[in-house]
N, C-alpha and C positions, 0 to 999 in steps of 0.2 A: 504493500500500500504506500502511495506517496503521502508523506506526512505533511501536515499543515502547521506552520509556526503559530504559536499562540501569543500575539502581541499584547502588551499592556494597554487596556482601554480606559484606565482610570483617568478621570479628568478630561476625557475626549468629548468635544462638542458634537452633538448629534444634530445633523442638519435635517430639517423637516422637508420631505419631498413635496414637489408641487402637485403631483397627482398620485392616485392610488391604483393598484392593479392586482389581479389574481391571475396566476398562470397555471394551466393544466398541461400535462405531458411535458413537464419542464426539462426533462433530460438532465444533462450535466450543467445547465445554466447558461448556455450560449445566448438564448433569447433574453433570459432574465438579466444578464449583464448589460446587453445593449439597451434594454428598456430602462434599467436603473440609470444608465448614463444619460438617457434622454429625460430624466426627471421623474420617473415613476417609482414610488415606494411600494414594494410588494407586501400585500397583506397575507398571501398564501402562495406556496409553491407545492404543486401536486405532481408526484412522479411515482410510477409503479416499480421501476427497476431498483433493486436494493442498493447496488453500487452507486448509481446516479443519485439516489435519494441521500445517500451518505455524503456524496460529494457536495450536494447543496447544503446539507446540514453543517459540514465542516467549514465550508467557505463563509457561510453567513455567520457562523460562530467566531470566525477569526479575522475576517477581512476588515482592515481599518476603515474602509469607506462604507461599510454596511452596518454601522451602529444602529441606525433607525430600524432596520429589519431585525436585528438581534432583539430589540425591545418589542416590536410590533408584529413581526411576520410569523405565521404558523408554517414552519417547514415540516410537512407531514412525513411520517414514516412511510415506507413503501405502500402506496395506496392506489388501487384501481380507480380511475376517474368515474367509473360507473357506480362506485360505492361512496364517492365523495358527497358529503352532505354539509351544507353551510352551518346548520344549527348544531351538528355533532362535531365537526372537525375544526371549526374556527373558535379558538379559545382566546389567544392573545389579541387577535385582531377583531373580534366580534363587536366590541363596543365602538371601535374606530370605524368599522364598516357602516354601522348604523348612523354614526355622526356625520361622516364625510360622504358616504355613498361610494360606489365603485366607478372609477373613471374608465378603466380598461379591463376587459377580459381577453386574455391572449392564450394561444396554444398552438403547438406544432403537432397536430393530430397525426397518428401513425401513417407513415409513408408507404409501406408495402402494398396496400390495396391499389395504389395508383402508380407504383414505381415500374419503370421499364425493365428493371432487373427482376421483377416478380411476374406473377400471372395476371396482374391488373384485373382483379375480380371486383374492384370497386365496392359498391354497396353490398355485394354478396360475400365480401370478406368479413369474417367475424371481428377483425381488428379495426374495422372502419368506425371511427369515433366522431364523425361529423354529426350524427343524430344526437349524441350526448352533449357535444359542444353547443348545439343549437338549443337544447333543453336548458342548459345552464345559462345561456344568454337570456332566455325567457324568464328564468327564475331570478337571476341576479340583477337584471336590467342595467347593465353597464352603459355608460355614455358612449363608449366605443368598443369595437370588436376587431381583433386581429387574429387571423388564422393562417398558419404557414403549412405548406406541403411541398412535395416534389413537383417538378414541372409536368410530370405525366398526367396530373389531374386536368391539365388544360388540353389534353388530346381530344380529338373529335369524338372518340368512343365514349367520353364522359360528358358530352354536351347535355344530355338529358339529366344526368345526376347534378351537374352544376346548376341547371335551370331549376331543379327542385329545391336546391339550397337557397338560391336567390328568392324563389317564391316564398319559401318558409320565412325568410327574414323580412322581406319588404312587400309581400303580397303579389298576387298575379297567377297566371295560368301557365302550364307547361304540358307538353305531350309526352306521355310514356312511350317506351319502345314498342308497346303493343298497339299504339295509336290512341289510347284512352287519354282524354283531356282531364287534367287535375287542376283544380283551382284552390289556392291557399289564401286565407285572409291576411297572413303575415303577422309579425309580432312587433311591428312598429320601428323597423330599422331601414336605413337606406344604404345599399352597397355602393360605395364611391368608386371602388376599383378592385378588380381581381385580375392580376396580371403577373408576369414573371420579372423578377429582378436578378441580375447577374452579380454574384459576390465580387468578382474581380473589378467591377466598376466602382466599388466602395473601399478600395485599398486592401482587399483580401487577395493574397497571391495564389489564387486557386479559381479554376473554372467551376462554379457551383450555382447553377440557376435554381431559384426557388419561386414557387407560386405563392403569392400573398393576397389574401382577401382583407380589405379594410372597409368597415361599415360603422355608421353612427346612428344613434337613436334619433328619430325624426325630430323630436322636440329640442334636441341639442343642435343638430346641424342647421335646420331652417335655411337661412340664406347664406351661410358661411360656405366658402368654396374650399374644397380639399385639393391640395397639391401633391401629386404622386412624387416620391423622392427620385431624384436623378443622381447618378454617380458624379461626385465632384472631382474625381481623379482625372487629371489631364494626361497622366501616364500611368499605366498599370505597374503594380509592384511585382517584381520578379522573385522567384525562389531564392536566387543568389542574394538579393538584397535582404530578404526576410530572414534567411538562415545564416548569413555570414558570421555574425557575432556569436551565435550559439554553437555553430560548427567549430569555430576557432577555439571556443572554450572547451569543447569536448576533446579536441586533438592536442591542445597545448600541454597537458600533463605528460604526454608521451613524446614531446620534443626532446626530452633528455632521457638517457638510459637505454635499455635494451632495444626499444622500438623506435629510437630517435629518427634514423634515416628513413625507415619505412613510413613512419607517421607523417613526416614532413612531405614526403613524396605523395602520400595518399591525400593529404589536405590540399596540396597544390593542384593535384589532378582534379579533385572535386571542384575547387574554386575556378580553375581554368575552364572546365567543362561547363559549369553553371553559368559563368560570365559570358563565355562564347555563345552559349545557347541564348542567353539574354539578348545579346547584340543581334544574333541571327534572326530572332523572332520578334524584335522590337515592334515592327509594324503590324504584327499579328497578335500582340498581347504580351510580349516581353518575357518569355520563359516562365509562364504561369503554370502552376501545378495542375494535374488532372484532379477530378473530384475524389476526395477522400471518402471511403465507404466504411461504415462500422461493421458490416458483415452480420451474419446470422449466428445466433447462439448454437445452432445445430451443426455448424461447420467449424472445424479446426481453430488454430490460433490466428493471431492478427497478421495481416500483411496489407500492402497498399493497393489492393484491388485486383480486378481481372487482368488478363494478359495485356490488353491494350494499355491499361493504366501503368502496369509495370514497365512496359516499353517506353512510355512517355517519361517516367521517372528516370529510366536508364539514360535517356538523352540529357537529363538534367544532372547527371552524375550521382544519382541516388539508387541504391539497391532496394528494390521494392519487394523482395522475397520474404521479408519479415519486418519486425519492429525491434529496435535495439533496446537493450537494458539502459536504464538511467545511468549517468556517469559513475555514481557511487557503486551501484550493483555491478557495473562493467568491471571496475577495478577489483572488487571483492571476488567476483567469479572468474576473472581473467577471460572475459569474452571480447576483448578488443580486436582479436583477429577476425571475428565474425562481424562485430558491430561497426568497426571503423577501418580496418586495414585490408579488407577483402578487395581484390582487384576490380570487382564489380561496383565498388563504391561504398560509402557508409550507408547504413540503415538509419532511418529517422528514429529518434526517441519519441515517447508519448508527448513530451513537452514541445518538441519541434513540430510534431503533427498539430498540436494545439496552436502554435504560431501560424501555421498554414491556414488554420481555421479562423484566425483573428482573435483568439483568446488573449487576455492580458497575461504576462509571464508569471504573475503571482498566483493565478488560479490553479488549484491543485485537484487531483482526481483520486478517488478512492478505489480500492480493489487491486487485484493483480494487474500485470501489464496488459493482458488481453482485455480484461474488463475496462481498464482505463482507456485503451485505444478505441474500443467500441463506443464509449461515451463521446470521445472526441470526433470519431468518424461520423456519428449520427447527429452531430450538433448543428444548430443554426448559427452561422457566423455572427458574433456580436456586433461588428460594424454595420452589417445590413439591418439587424434588429434595431440598432440605434437610429439609423436613417429613417426607418418606418416609424419608430417611436417619436422622433422629432416631428415628422409630418402630422402625426395624430395630435401631438401636444399643441401644435400651432392652431389647429381647429378648436381644441378645448379652450385655449386661451382666448381666441377670438369670440367664442360663444359666451365665455364668462364675462368678458368686457361688454358684449352686447346686452346680456341680461342685466348687468349692473346699470347700464344707461336706461334700460326700459323699466327698472324697478322704481 
């Protein structure tokens, strides 16, 4: 398990967040981090995977910038969102929720029902949690809703399913696959956008398209215009840029001693390969990593994805056939020949994979190496979540100012 430092919080000033949120299917916290950075204080984080739930618990308990959540957020033990009940599960945050209301309900509902890597069973997949998400929207009545999923849900084969979700939120009719017309009254929300954002456009050194739905309660939105976030990056961040510092830190202890010559040669080879690829692909994205995948619990240990992904990593000087031990474990177990010095290049550590996802370096992951990597590979990149959170916050601010003037 990656251990989390326990800093001294005595005398620390706790900053009141501008908005409140509850997140379901929170995973290892990628979306939670981004929304936190956008000004949302989490009242509850709900996750079923034991390792990811432990990751959330540990980081909320120790992170110096999450003091408000330590006092007010219910970080639930592993909980199936189908079993999540506001009155039963919210303890620390119950009173605050009643006082302030809920500004945002967010969730990255399971991707396998819509993923190109799976069978794309959609609503027929038992893991589909869109119905539960919509039920919680109706129950909690947040001012805004954010739902994240893989780009596969935007495929034509799911047109009818998407139409049914839109109708459930904002009312309207849609045609079932069998030709039957279904009419929904709606639950009082307006969907402002349901489209794909590419993580590499937001400073993440990885090709990772995600489908995002943003909706607002009708009485909140009214005449306020929602602006879909656009990537502010004028130039994409490459793998070489993102990993240069951490890769040097991994190799440096071996620059003296038995492995000195081999370690310097291996580091120079990686850096040269990564930087050459960066220059070569500058006009096409600048040496950006392929999509990290968390993989299935039913299949072996962690690696960097299918054959095509491994081939792309090889061009960037990285060995994608596995995941490296963290530096301390590498030294203890003497795995440097596999982790760093292999002619095929260095393997990434979990923390380096987290850098590729856009996690802040201090965020730590619970469980063994494979469990940690799966959390990282399944995450929603924090910088993208922040961009969407910022766009939602702008509407909430405008609505608040409008309501003040009308009062």
